[in-house]
C-alpha positions as CSV (number, residue, x, y, z in Angstrom):
1,M,-14.6,-1.7,-21.2
2,E,-12.2,-0.6,-23.6
3,V,-12.5,3.4,-23.6
4,G,-13.2,4.9,-27.2
5,N,-12.9,8.5,-26.9
6,T,-10.1,9.3,-24.6
7,T,-10.3,12.7,-24.1
8,T,-13.3,12.0,-21.7
9,V,-11.6,10.2,-19.2
10,R,-11.9,11.5,-16.0
11,V,-11.2,8.8,-13.0
12,R,-11.2,9.3,-9.1
13,F,-9.3,8.0,-5.8
14,A,-11.2,9.3,-2.8
15,P,-9.8,7.6,0.6
16,S,-10.8,8.6,3.9
17,P,-7.9,9.9,6.1
18,S,-9.0,8.3,8.9
19,G,-5.5,6.1,8.9
20,Y,-3.1,4.3,7.2
21,L,-3.3,4.0,3.0
22,H,-4.5,0.3,3.5
23,V,-2.6,-1.7,0.3
24,G,-6.3,-2.8,-0.6
25,G,-6.5,1.5,-1.1
26,A,-3.1,1.5,-2.7
27,R,-4.1,-1.1,-5.4
28,T,-7.7,0.5,-6.1
29,A,-5.8,4.0,-6.9
30,L,-3.6,2.0,-9.2
31,F,-6.2,0.9,-11.1
32,N,-7.7,3.7,-11.2
33,W,-4.4,5.8,-11.9
34,L,-3.4,2.7,-15.4
35,F,-6.9,3.3,-16.1
36,A,-6.8,6.9,-17.1
37,R,-3.0,6.7,-18.3
38,R,-3.2,4.0,-21.2
39,A,-7.0,6.2,-21.9
40,G,-4.8,9.5,-21.9
41,G,-7.1,10.7,-19.4
42,R,-6.6,12.3,-16.1
43,F,-6.6,10.9,-12.6
44,I,-7.8,12.7,-9.6
45,L,-7.3,12.8,-6.0
46,R,-10.5,13.9,-3.5
47,I,-9.8,13.8,0.4
48,E,-12.9,12.5,1.9
49,D,-12.6,14.3,5.4
50,T,-15.8,15.2,6.4
51,D,-16.1,12.6,9.6
52,Q,-14.0,15.0,11.1
53,Q,-13.6,13.2,14.1
54,R,-11.8,10.5,12.4
55,S,-10.2,12.7,10.0
56,T,-6.5,13.8,10.8
57,G,-4.2,15.9,8.8
58,E,-1.2,13.6,9.7
59,S,-3.2,10.7,7.8
60,V,-3.8,13.2,4.5
61,A,0.0,13.4,4.4
62,A,0.2,10.3,5.2
63,I,-1.7,9.0,2.0
64,L,0.0,11.6,-0.2
65,E,3.1,10.9,0.8
66,D,2.2,7.1,0.1
67,L,0.7,7.5,-3.0
68,A,3.8,9.6,-4.5
69,W,6.2,7.1,-3.7
70,L,4.3,4.4,-5.5
71,G,4.6,6.9,-8.0
72,L,0.8,7.7,-8.9
73,D,0.8,11.2,-9.3
74,W,-2.2,12.8,-9.2
75,D,-3.5,15.5,-12.4
76,E,-5.6,16.8,-10.3
77,G,-6.0,17.4,-6.5
78,P,-4.1,18.6,-3.0
79,G,-1.5,21.0,-4.7
80,A,-2.5,20.5,-8.2
81,D,-5.5,22.5,-9.0
82,G,-7.4,21.7,-11.7
83,G,-11.0,23.9,-11.9
84,H,-13.1,21.5,-10.1
85,G,-11.9,22.1,-6.6
86,P,-11.2,22.3,-3.6
87,Y,-10.4,18.6,-3.6
88,F,-11.4,18.1,-0.1
89,Q,-15.0,16.9,0.8
90,S,-14.9,19.0,4.0
91,Q,-14.5,22.5,2.1
92,R,-16.8,21.8,-0.7
93,S,-20.3,22.3,2.0
94,E,-21.7,24.8,-0.9
95,F,-21.8,22.3,-3.7
96,Y,-24.1,19.6,-1.3
97,R,-26.5,22.2,-0.1
98,R,-26.9,23.0,-3.9
99,Y,-27.9,19.7,-4.6
100,A,-29.8,19.1,-1.9
101,G,-31.9,22.5,-3.0
102,L,-31.8,21.3,-6.3
103,L,-33.9,17.8,-4.6
104,G,-36.0,19.0,-2.5
105,D,-37.1,21.7,-5.3
106,A,-38.3,18.5,-7.0
107,G,-40.0,17.6,-4.5
108,L,-38.0,14.3,-4.0
109,L,-37.3,15.0,-0.5
110,Y,-38.8,15.0,3.1
111,P,-37.8,16.1,6.4
112,C,-37.6,13.1,8.9
113,Y,-38.2,13.7,12.1
114,C,-37.7,10.1,13.7
115,T,-34.7,10.1,16.4
116,P,-31.5,7.4,15.9
117,E,-33.6,6.0,19.3
118,E,-37.1,5.6,17.6
119,L,-35.6,4.2,14.6
120,E,-33.3,1.6,16.3
121,A,-36.5,0.3,18.7
122,R,-38.4,0.2,14.7
123,R,-35.3,-2.4,13.4
124,A,-35.1,-4.4,16.8
125,G,-38.9,-4.7,16.8
126,T,-38.8,-6.0,13.1
127,G,-35.7,-8.4,13.4
128,G,-37.0,-11.5,14.3
129,E,-40.2,-11.6,12.2
130,G,-37.9,-11.4,9.0
131,K,-39.5,-7.9,8.0
132,F,-37.8,-5.4,5.8
133,Q,-35.4,-3.3,9.0
134,G,-34.8,-0.2,6.9
135,Y,-36.7,2.9,7.4
136,D,-40.5,2.4,7.7
137,G,-41.6,5.8,5.9
138,R,-43.1,7.0,8.7
139,C,-42.4,10.8,8.1
140,R,-42.8,10.7,4.6
141,E,-46.3,11.7,3.9
142,L,-46.4,14.0,7.3
143,T,-48.6,16.9,6.7
144,P,-47.6,20.8,7.2
145,A,-49.8,20.7,10.6
146,D,-47.7,17.6,11.4
147,R,-44.2,19.1,10.9
148,V,-45.4,21.8,13.0
149,R,-45.8,20.3,15.8
150,L,-42.7,18.1,16.1
151,E,-40.7,21.1,15.6
152,A,-42.5,22.7,18.0
153,E,-41.0,19.3,20.4
154,G,-37.7,20.9,19.8
155,R,-36.9,17.8,17.0
156,T,-34.6,18.8,14.0
157,S,-34.9,16.7,10.9
158,A,-33.1,15.0,8.4
159,L,-33.9,15.0,4.9
160,R,-35.0,11.2,2.7
161,L,-34.9,11.0,-1.0
162,R,-38.5,9.4,-1.5
163,V,-37.5,5.8,-3.3
164,P,-39.7,4.4,-5.6
165,T,-42.2,1.6,-3.7
166,S,-41.5,-1.1,-6.3
167,G,-39.3,-1.9,-8.9
168,K,-35.5,-2.2,-9.2
169,T,-32.2,-0.5,-9.7
170,V,-30.4,-2.0,-11.8
171,V,-26.4,-1.8,-11.8
172,D,-24.3,-3.1,-14.9
173,D,-20.9,-3.1,-13.6
174,G,-18.3,-3.3,-15.6
175,I,-16.6,-6.4,-13.1
176,R,-19.6,-7.4,-11.4
177,G,-21.9,-7.7,-15.0
178,R,-26.1,-6.9,-13.9
179,V,-26.4,-7.2,-10.3
180,E,-30.1,-6.3,-9.4
181,F,-31.2,-4.7,-6.1
182,A,-35.2,-4.6,-5.3
183,N,-36.5,-0.6,-4.1
184,E,-38.6,-1.9,-1.6
185,I,-35.8,-3.5,0.3
186,M,-33.5,-0.2,0.1
187,G,-36.1,2.0,1.6
188,D,-35.9,5.6,1.9
189,F,-32.6,6.9,2.5
190,V,-31.3,10.2,4.0
191,V,-29.3,11.8,2.1
192,V,-28.4,14.7,4.4
193,R,-28.2,14.5,8.1
194,A,-30.5,16.8,10.8
195,D,-26.8,19.2,11.5
196,G,-27.1,19.7,7.5
197,S,-24.3,17.1,6.6
198,P,-24.3,15.3,3.7
199,T,-24.2,11.4,3.7
200,Y,-21.5,9.7,2.0
201,N,-23.7,8.4,-0.9
202,F,-24.7,11.7,-1.7
203,A,-21.6,13.9,-1.5
204,V,-19.8,11.4,-3.8
205,V,-22.9,11.7,-6.7
206,A,-22.8,15.5,-5.4
207,D,-18.9,14.9,-6.1
208,D,-18.4,13.1,-9.1
209,I,-21.2,15.2,-10.9
210,E,-18.8,18.5,-10.6
211,M,-15.8,16.9,-11.1
212,G,-17.0,14.7,-14.6
213,I,-15.9,12.0,-13.5
214,S,-16.4,9.1,-16.0
215,H,-15.5,5.8,-14.5
216,V,-15.7,4.9,-11.2
217,I,-13.7,2.3,-10.6
218,R,-13.3,0.7,-6.7
219,G,-13.6,-2.0,-4.6
220,E,-16.4,-4.7,-4.1
221,D,-17.5,-3.5,-0.9
222,H,-19.1,-0.5,-2.2
223,L,-21.2,-2.2,-4.6
224,S,-24.0,-2.0,-2.1
225,N,-23.6,1.7,-2.1
226,T,-24.2,2.3,-5.8
227,P,-27.7,1.5,-6.1
228,R,-28.6,4.1,-3.8
229,Q,-26.3,6.2,-6.1
230,F,-27.5,5.5,-8.9
231,L,-31.0,6.9,-7.3
232,I,-29.6,9.8,-6.6
233,Y,-28.4,10.6,-9.9
234,E,-31.7,9.8,-11.6
235,A,-33.3,12.0,-9.6
236,L,-31.1,15.4,-10.5
237,G,-31.6,13.5,-14.3
238,R,-27.9,13.1,-14.4
239,A,-25.9,10.7,-16.3
240,K,-24.3,8.0,-14.8
241,P,-20.5,7.0,-15.2
242,F,-19.2,3.8,-15.7
243,F,-18.8,1.5,-12.8
244,A,-16.7,-1.3,-12.1
245,H,-16.2,-3.1,-8.9
246,I,-13.0,-4.9,-8.5
247,P,-12.5,-7.8,-6.0
248,L,-11.7,-7.5,-2.4
249,I,-7.9,-8.4,-1.5
250,L,-7.8,-11.3,1.2
251,G,-5.8,-13.0,3.3
252,P,-3.6,-16.2,3.3
253,D,-6.4,-17.6,5.3
254,R,-8.7,-16.5,2.3
255,T,-10.1,-14.2,5.7
256,R,-10.2,-10.5,4.3
257,L,-6.8,-8.7,4.5
258,S,-6.8,-7.0,8.3
259,K,-3.9,-6.3,10.7
260,R,-3.8,-9.9,12.1
261,H,-2.0,-11.0,8.7
262,G,0.7,-8.3,9.5
263,A,1.9,-5.5,7.4
264,T,-1.5,-3.9,5.3
265,S,-0.6,-0.8,4.8
266,V,2.0,0.7,2.0
267,G,3.9,3.1,4.7
268,Q,4.8,-0.7,6.6
269,Y,6.0,-1.6,3.7
270,R,7.6,1.2,2.5
271,E,9.7,1.5,5.8
272,A,10.3,-2.3,5.6
273,G,12.6,-1.6,2.4
274,F,10.5,-2.5,-0.2
275,V,11.1,-0.9,-3.3
276,Q,8.3,1.1,-5.1
277,E,8.8,-1.3,-8.6
278,A,8.0,-3.9,-6.3
279,V,5.0,-3.2,-4.4
280,A,3.3,-1.6,-7.3
281,N,4.1,-4.4,-10.1
282,Y,2.7,-6.9,-7.2
283,L,-0.4,-5.1,-6.4
284,S,-1.5,-4.6,-10.3
285,L,-1.4,-8.8,-9.9
286,L,-4.1,-8.8,-7.2
287,G,-7.3,-9.6,-9.4
288,W,-6.0,-8.8,-12.8
289,S,-3.6,-10.4,-15.6
290,Y,-2.0,-9.9,-18.2
291,D,-1.8,-13.7,-19.1
292,D,-1.2,-16.6,-16.9
293,R,2.6,-17.0,-17.3
294,R,3.5,-13.2,-17.3
295,E,4.1,-11.7,-13.7
296,L,7.0,-9.3,-14.2
297,F,6.0,-5.6,-15.3
298,T,7.0,-2.3,-15.5
299,V,5.2,0.8,-14.6
300,P,5.2,1.4,-18.6
301,E,4.5,-1.7,-19.5
302,L,1.6,-2.2,-16.7
303,V,0.2,1.3,-18.4
304,Q,0.3,-0.6,-21.8
305,A,-1.2,-3.5,-20.6
306,F,-3.7,-2.5,-18.0
307,S,-7.3,-3.0,-18.9
308,L,-10.9,-3.7,-16.8
309,E,-11.5,-6.8,-18.9
310,R,-8.3,-8.5,-17.3
311,V,-9.6,-7.9,-13.8
312,S,-10.9,-10.7,-12.1
313,R,-14.3,-11.3,-10.6
314,N,-12.8,-13.7,-8.0
315,P,-11.3,-12.3,-4.6
316,A,-6.9,-11.8,-4.3
317,V,-5.2,-13.5,-2.0
318,F,-2.2,-11.7,-0.9
319,D,0.6,-13.2,-0.6
320,P,3.4,-11.6,2.1
321,G,6.4,-14.2,0.6
322,K,5.4,-13.5,-2.8
323,L,5.4,-9.7,-2.4
324,E,9.0,-10.7,-1.0
325,W,10.1,-12.2,-3.8
326,F,8.9,-9.7,-6.2
327,N,11.1,-6.6,-3.9
328,G,14.0,-10.0,-4.3
329,H,14.0,-9.2,-7.6
330,Y,13.8,-5.7,-8.1
331,L,16.1,-4.8,-6.1
332,R,19.1,-7.1,-8.2
333,E,17.5,-5.4,-11.5
334,L,17.6,-1.5,-10.3
335,P,20.8,0.0,-11.7
336,L,22.9,0.8,-8.6
337,E,22.8,4.8,-8.0
338,I,18.9,4.6,-7.5
339,L,19.7,1.8,-5.1
340,E,22.5,4.0,-4.0
341,E,19.4,6.9,-3.3
342,R,17.0,4.6,-2.2
343,L,19.7,3.6,0.7
344,D,20.9,7.1,1.8
345,P,18.9,7.5,4.3
346,L,19.4,4.3,5.6
347,M,23.3,3.9,6.0
348,K,22.9,7.3,7.0
349,R,20.5,6.3,10.4
350,R,23.1,3.6,11.1
351,G,25.6,6.1,11.0
352,L,27.6,4.5,7.5
353,T,29.4,6.7,5.4
354,I,30.7,6.2,1.7
355,P,34.0,6.5,1.1
356,A,34.8,9.8,-0.5
357,G,35.8,9.6,-3.8
358,P,35.4,7.2,-7.4
359,D,36.9,4.6,-5.4
360,G,35.1,4.5,-2.5
361,R,32.2,4.9,-5.0
362,E,33.0,1.9,-6.9
363,W,34.1,0.2,-4.0
364,Y,30.4,0.7,-2.2
365,H,28.7,-0.4,-5.6
366,R,30.7,-4.0,-5.2
367,V,29.7,-4.6,-1.8
368,L,26.1,-3.9,-3.0
369,N,26.3,-6.1,-5.8
370,L,27.4,-8.8,-3.1
371,L,25.1,-8.4,-1.1
372,R,21.9,-8.0,-2.9
373,P,21.1,-11.5,-4.2
374,R,20.7,-12.1,-0.8
375,V,18.6,-9.9,0.6
376,H,14.2,-9.3,0.4
377,N,14.6,-5.0,1.0
378,L,16.6,-2.0,1.6
379,E,17.0,-3.0,5.3
380,E,18.7,-6.5,5.5
381,L,20.8,-5.0,2.4
382,A,21.5,-1.7,4.9
383,A,21.7,-4.2,7.8
384,D,24.1,-6.1,6.4
385,S,26.2,-3.4,4.8
386,A,26.9,-2.4,7.8
387,Y,30.4,-4.7,8.7
388,F,32.0,-3.4,5.7
389,F,32.4,-0.4,7.5
390,P,34.9,0.8,9.8
391,A,32.4,0.4,12.9
392,E,32.2,-2.4,15.6
393,V,30.5,-5.5,14.6
394,P,28.7,-7.7,16.9
395,L,28.9,-11.2,17.5
396,D,25.9,-13.3,16.8
397,P,25.9,-15.2,20.6
398,A,24.8,-18.5,19.0
399,G,27.8,-18.4,16.4
400,L,30.2,-17.3,19.3
401,E,29.4,-20.5,21.5
402,K,28.9,-22.5,18.5
403,V,31.6,-21.3,16.0
404,I,34.7,-19.4,18.1
405,R,34.4,-21.0,21.6
406,K,36.1,-24.1,20.5
407,E,38.9,-26.0,21.3
408,G,41.5,-25.2,19.0
409,V,40.2,-22.5,17.2
410,A,41.8,-19.6,19.0
411,A,45.2,-20.8,17.2
412,R,43.6,-21.1,13.9
413,L,42.3,-17.6,14.1
414,T,45.9,-16.8,15.1
415,A,47.7,-18.6,12.4
416,A,45.0,-17.2,9.7
417,R,46.2,-13.8,11.1
418,E,49.4,-14.2,10.3
419,R,49.3,-15.1,6.7
420,L,46.5,-12.7,5.8
421,A,49.1,-9.9,6.7
422,G,51.4,-11.3,4.1
423,V,48.8,-11.8,1.6
424,E,49.6,-9.2,-1.0
425,P,47.9,-7.9,-3.0
426,F,44.8,-8.2,-0.6
427,N,42.4,-9.4,-3.5
428,Q,40.1,-12.3,-3.5
429,E,42.3,-14.4,-5.1
430,E,45.0,-14.5,-3.1
431,I,43.5,-14.4,0.3
432,E,42.2,-17.7,-0.8
433,E,45.2,-19.1,-2.0
434,A,46.3,-17.7,1.2
435,I,43.8,-19.2,3.6
436,R,43.4,-22.8,1.8
437,G,46.7,-23.6,1.8
438,L,46.9,-23.0,5.5
439,A,44.1,-25.4,5.5
440,A,46.4,-27.8,3.9
441,E,49.6,-27.0,6.3
442,L,47.6,-27.5,9.2
443,N,45.9,-30.7,8.1
444,L,42.5,-28.9,8.3
445,K,39.3,-28.8,5.9
446,A,39.0,-25.1,4.8
447,G,36.1,-25.0,5.9
448,D,37.5,-24.9,9.6
449,L,39.0,-21.9,9.1
450,I,36.3,-20.1,6.8
451,H,33.5,-20.9,9.4
452,P,35.6,-19.0,12.3
453,L,37.0,-16.6,9.6
454,R,33.5,-15.2,9.0
455,M,32.3,-15.5,12.3
456,A,34.8,-13.0,13.3
457,V,35.2,-10.6,10.8
458,T,31.1,-10.1,10.0
459,G,29.7,-11.4,13.3
460,K,27.6,-13.7,11.6
461,T,27.1,-17.4,10.9
462,V,26.3,-16.5,7.0
463,S,27.5,-14.0,4.5
464,P,28.8,-14.1,0.9
465,G,31.9,-15.6,-0.4
466,L,34.5,-15.1,2.5
467,F,37.3,-14.6,0.4
468,E,35.5,-11.7,-1.7
469,V,34.1,-10.8,1.9
470,L,37.6,-10.0,3.3
471,A,38.9,-8.4,0.1
472,L,35.8,-5.9,0.5
473,V,36.1,-5.8,4.1
474,G,40.0,-4.9,3.6
475,R,43.6,-5.9,5.4
476,E,43.1,-3.8,8.3
477,L,39.9,-4.5,9.3
478,T,39.9,-7.7,8.6
479,L,42.9,-8.1,10.9
480,D,41.3,-6.4,14.0
481,R,39.0,-8.4,14.2
482,I,40.2,-11.3,14.3
483,D,42.4,-10.0,16.7
484,R,38.9,-9.3,19.1
485,A,38.0,-13.1,17.7
486,A,41.0,-14.6,18.7
487,C,40.2,-12.9,22.1
488,V,37.5,-14.1,23.1
489,A,37.9,-17.3,21.5
490,G,41.0,-17.6,23.7
């Protein structure tokens, strides 16, 4: 649906703070944010924390942090009052009482005194006969005397909405199209629990009305909630927002994405060294596409290109390898100053300090340019940077046995050390000429020197081009590490 009057667009993302921000939730938030930004509308963040047993302040903080990290700023929400707060459901009880009163005054609610045990027993009793297993409506026509008697027994009551016993509730969904739900299958459902708390379907309608939500863009798993919400809108005599349910995200095995598929939260990818540009770009393609050929989008480009018409009905498959590819691309493309800033906490965690002054920063940028085409995330980049700094570099055990502890290696390392000690200037070209010349003099293949030197200086069997690495490591560290490896080899 293209937006006509852009001034009326108000969308919301309403996570439950009972855990981390799942990539599916992040994708929903992104689609809402893109839709609002393209339309010049408002993106509202609402925390649905009515489940006090599962909701935590830590989860709220993590969700806010992850959304901010993705660049999804909210126009209204925690810390940004837009006149429609509070933005935590736990603080909105007065609204729910008022809306329940409106329904009650209209005669559309009735008290239900059935206990959970009674309801479960009735469902079990009809389960094998193919009959409707929802509420059987037995409290719908209680007389005042019946209510007095039940309350005298100490029973408390929930409030149920009177649902039409025939007909259909039709959802014209912006992505799924026309979906019909038989009213008799839904039955009279609870809107206010016996403890006075609102059910999800009731609270979300009250909140969306109060916050002026114009478009509800959410996961397909919420489609089954929509007819009940439609009935509440109709009972209140209020216009419904435009609804669009985006497809589910599946794992590579085409089952619903879960922990068994690996990392599933934005925070996990952030901690693993993924950059927000890559994550946002990849999430945007889970169920949406611009055309069959283009995959790379900056955030401003996504804002201009995004539309609900291009969202697929089919489930999207989350491919961790594809996300790694995106991340590698953005690591190569980020301006060095930004890359340095992103790496800073990871480098400090490893005790690695960039040399002071312009020369030190220029050297560090050369290191990053050398390494970043070969890594998939910031953690790998920080780890691989370590051997360029004056820190102890552990020797890979497998490489130690395969490369260093072989006959003749100690003598080759010693000869290479002597040759490198006299190289002037100590740059890539002069180092390469020296090592290749020495290999020829010793009647060796160049690799017979290069592989032990790489292992000695980097601690690894694989690295970027050795001669450029040695130039960046510097003469002093190079010679010290060769001495160490020669002792181990000897």
